[in-house]
N, C-alpha and C positions, 0 to 999 in steps of 0.2 A: 645416370649419375646418382639418382635417388637410391637405387639398390646398392650401389657401390659404397656410398657414404653412410647411409643409414643402417643397412643390413650387414654388409661386409666390414664396415668400420675401417675403410681404407681410403686413401686419397685417389684421385682419378689417375695420377701417374703411377702410383703403386699398383693399381689394378692392371694397368697396361703391362707393367713389368712382370707381374705374376702370370698373366696370360702368355706372354712371349716365352718366359722361362719354362713354364709347364709344358707348352706345346713343343718347344725346342728339345726339351729333355726326352720326351716320348719319341720324337722323330729320330733322335740320336740312337735310340735303342731299337730302331727298325719297326716301329709300330705304326699302324694306320690310325690317324687321329681324326675323330669327329668332334668338333668343338661346338658344344651346346651353349648358346647365349641365353641364359636365364633372363626373363623379364625384358627380352629385346624390344618387343613392340611398344611397351610402355616407356621404356628408355628412349626409344627412337622418337616418340612423340614429344618427350620432354627435352631431349638434347640429341638431335639427329646426327650432328657432326661427330660428337664423341662416340656415339653408338657405332657408327661406321668405322671409326678409328680403332675400336676394340676388335672388330672383325678383321680389319686389315692387319692388326698386330698378330692375330692368330694365323692368318694366311701367310704372311711374310715369314713366320716361324715354321711353316711347313704343314699347317692343318690341311687335310685332304678335303674336308667338308665342314662348312659352317652351318649350324642349325639355328634358326630363329624361333624362339619359344614364346608362345602366348601363355605365359605361366599362370595367369589368373583367369584365362578364358574369356576376357572381356572384349576382344576385337570383333569387328563386323567384316563381312566379306570384302566390301569396297576398300576398307582401310588396309586389309591384308594385301590386296592386289597392288595398291599404291606403294606400300612399303617394300614388298618383295621386289617389285619392278625396279625401284631405286637401288636396292642392294645388288641385284643381278647386274645392273648397268655399271655399278661401281667396282665390283670384285671380279677377279679372274680365278674363280674357284667354284666348286659344286655348292649350291645353296639348297638347304633343306628347311623343313618346318616341323614344329612340334606343337600341336594344338590341343587345348583343353576345351571342355564343352559347357562351361559355366553359363554362357549366354545362348546355348543351343546351336552353336554355329561351327563346331569342330570339323564336321565333314565338309560343309560348304567352304570354310576357310582354307582347308587343305586343298580342295579342288581349285579354288581361286589362286592359291599360291603356285600350283602347277601351271595354270594359265599364264601367270606372271613370269614364269621361267624357272621355278624351283624344280629340281630333279631328284630330290631325296625327301621322302615323307616318313614320319614316325607315327605308327598307328598301333592299336591294341585290338585283339580279337573281341568282338562284341562291345568295343568302346569301354571296356572295364578299366577303371583307374580312379585316382583319388577324387574326392568331391563328386562332381557331376560326370566324371569320366573323361576319356580322350577320344580322338577321332577313331571311328569304328572301321577296322580293316574290312569287315564284311560289307561295308557300304563304299568305302573309298576305292578299294581294288576293282570291283565290278563297274563302278562309275567311270573310273579312269579307262578301263578297257572297252566297255560297251558303249559308253556315251562320248568319250573324248579321244578314242583311238590311240591311247597310250598303252604301251606294254609295261605293266607295273611289276612283273615278276621275272626273275632271272631263271626261267625254266623254258625248255624247248616248246612245250605244248601248254600255253596259258589256258586254253579252253578246257583241257582235261583237268588242269589244277582247279579251275573255278567250279567244275562240277562236284568238287569235294567240299565246297564252301559251307553248305548247310550242315554237313556232318561235322566239320571243324567247329562251327559255332556251338552246336549242341554238346560236343565233347568237352569243350572248354567250360561251358556252363555246368556240366555234370561234375567235372573235376574240381571246379571252384565252389560247388555246393550252392550255385546261384540259379534261381528259377529263370528259365528262358523267357524272353520277351516275345509274346506271340505277334506283336505288331511291328517287330523289327523289319525294316526294308530288306528285300532280297531273301533273307533266310528265316524270317518269322513264320509261324504256323499260319497266320492270316495274310501273309504277303501276296498270295495268289488265291485268295478266297473270294467266292462270289455267292451272293445270297438272293437278291431280288430276281424274280422270274425273267424280267426283260434283260437284265444283265447276263443271266445265265444263257439265254437264247443267243444273245449277241456274241458271247464268248465262243459258243459252239459254231456259229457261222463265221466269225472272224476274230481270232484270238487277240489281234492287236487293238481291238476296240477297248479292252479293259486290262490287257496285260502288256507292259512295256517291253518285256523280254520273255522268252519261253522259260517257264519255271525250272525245267531240267538243266538249263544253262548254268544254274548255280546249285544244282542238286536238290532243289525243292520240288514240290508237287502242287498241282492245281487242286483246290478243294471247293466243292459245291455244297455250301451249307444249306440245310433244309429247315424251313420254318413256315410260319403261316404266310410269308411273302412269296415263297418259292413254289413253282408248279411241278408238274410231272417231269419235265425235262431235268430239273435239278435232282430229283430223287433218282431218276434213271442214271444220270451222270455220276452221282455220288456212288451208286452201286458199281458202275463200270470202273470207276477210279479205284475204289477200295477193294473190290472183290473180283475184278476181272470177269464179270458176267455181262451177258447181253440180254436185255429185256425190252420188248416192244413198248413204245411210249403209251400205246392204247391198251396195254394189258390191264385188265380189271383189278388184278392183285396190286398193281402199282397205285391205282386210284384209291384202293382201300388203305394202302399205306399212307398216302397223302392225307386222307381223312383222319387217320389215327394221329398223325403228327399234328394236324391242326387242332384236334380235340385236346391233345396234351398241352399245346401252346395256350389254348383258351383257358385251361384249368390252372395255368400258372407254371407249367413245366416247359421251360425254354430249351429247345434242342439245338440252338445255334452253335453252342460250344460242345456238343456231345454227339458228333456224327456217328460214332460207333454204336450208340444206342439206336439210332435210326437204322444203321446197317443190320442190327439184330432183328428189328421189326420187319425189315424187308425180307430177310432170309426166312422168317417164319411165314410171312404172307406168300412167299414163292414156294414154300414147301421144301426148302433146302436146309433149314436148320435141323440139327440133330442134337438131342440132349447128351451132353458130355458128362454132366454131373448134376446133382440136385442137393441143395442144403435143406434137409428135412426138419432139423431141430437146431436151436442154438440157445445158449444160456450164458449170461455175462454177469459177473459180480465185480464191483469196484468198492474199494474201501480205503480209508485213510487212518493209519495208526501211527501215533507219535510224530505226526507231521509228514509221514511218508505215504504217498498215494500209489496204489498198484491196482491192476485189473487182471482177472482171469476169465477165460472163456472155455466153454464146452460145446462142441459141435458134433452133429451127426450128418455125414455126407454119403449120398448114394452115388456110386460110379458103376454103371451097368447093373449087374445083378449082385454087386457087392455093397455092403453097408459098413462104413468105417466110422469109428468114433475117435475124436481127437481133442486135445486141450492145448491151450496156449496162454502165455503170460505176456503182458505188454504194459507200456507206459499209460495207456488209456484203453477204454473198452473197444474202440475200433481197431486199434493196433493188436490187441489181444485176439480179437476175432480173426483178423487177417493172418496172424501167426498160426492159429489153429487150423484154419481152412487150407492154407498153403501147405501145412505139414502133411495133410492128407493128399491133396491134389498133386503135389510134386512127385509123389511116389508113383502115380499113374501117368502123369504127363511131365516128364523131366524137363521139357522145353520151357515150362513155366518158371524155371529158375532164372531164366534170362529176363523175365518181366519185372520191372521196378515201378513202384508208385513214385511219381515225381512231383505231384501237386494234389492237394486235397483242400477243398473249400466249401464252406456252407453259406448258402444265400437265404437270408430271412425274407419273408414277404414284405412288400413296401409298407404295408400298414398292419403289423402284427396285432391281433386282438388280445392275445394272451400267450402264456408260455406253451400252450398246446397248439400253436399255429403250425400250419404246414411249412416245412422247410425243404429246400432243394440242396442236394449234395452233388458236387462235381468232382470227379477224380481223373487225373491225367496219368497215363502209363507210357513206358517206353521199353523196348527190347534192345536199345542201343542203336537201332537203325531207323525205326519209325516211332511216331508219337500218336497216341489215340486217347479219346476222352469219352467218358460215360457219365450219365446222370440218373438220379432216382429221387423221388419225393415221398415224404411221409411226415406224419406228426411226431413220429419217433425218430430222432436224429440217428440213433444207432442202426435202426432198421434200414433207413435210407442209405446210410454209409455202407452197410454190408451188401445191400443190393447193387449199389454202384460198383463196388469192388468185384462182386461176382460177375456182373455184366462185362467188366473190363477183362477179366480172365477168360470168360466165355468167348468174347469177341476174338481174342487172340487165337484161341483154339479153333473156332469156326473159320476164321480167315485162313489159317494155315491149311485146314482141311479143304476149304472151298478152292483155294488156289492150286491145289494138287490135281484137281479134276479139269 
């Protein structure tokens, strides 16, 4: 009643008349009607009988589905279960819910509503929506199917559809210009990531110890992150996963790779989020890395004239026995270098046109001593199918950035070449 009188500026009876007339008009024209009851949960708490009367007015006028909306996202799961149960008992109609995530409960509230009898749920891919977002399709759908035994999609083969879930998530992020959440359940880059040596060994022996479902069930992959905490098993498994190679755990070259990774970690270069950098180290230790290109010289100029800033780069790249010179202009020095380098490499390796940089971040040391402190650069790439990350460190931020970009492009070429054999 608060929403009706204070927001809609209508009397309670006028609101009922509007609902009945609107739904009736739509049904007279042969349309399927889904009646969304805005602010329903707050309204039910304040005036439960009137709130139910509004729903009954919609159903009696022909509404096919009534949707209970937690418009401000403030409900808790036990409250949702209680309210939906009462509505389902009262109405002879399909009941649905529309949840917002302002209290961090959109997914849990949606699942509780289904347990209480709701058979229609409104979700968005990746939970994208106003304020804190809505219930995430990428969590609600697999939870309903794998955990609750509910068939949530009107398709013949639900499991085949769910194997496309991770790709759907990343496609929507890309189209929306939104950075993917690596910690997102089911579809995030770290959803099936394992780091500590004990965890890694356990996963290899019994997947269910640390994975609640097989990653491939939702189109994701297992990742064994390599750091000072992980032993040889993690390194070997990372190599097997990413490059499709088999290496004995006691191979001395693997041990050397582990030592190199540990040394980098101790020097402040964390490889937890840059497994492709580790993969390049492994390939070199195993003698499988082949030089695809070499950046032998680079020069970058940045200037600001009349309040307008621009950057130009000049690079010399060696590909086989060819030496190529290129130039590029960008919004900043790193962008300018990237443009110039790609301008050369894409002529030799056209497949690099599929590679996009999706994230670039600079990490300062925890206690920088001055502006010449060592900085770490992380770069994430995608070809539309997989995501990989590289890192580099230097006291020169441009040098670190260029190296991380070069490693990202190199990894892509090395991986394609390795998987062919």
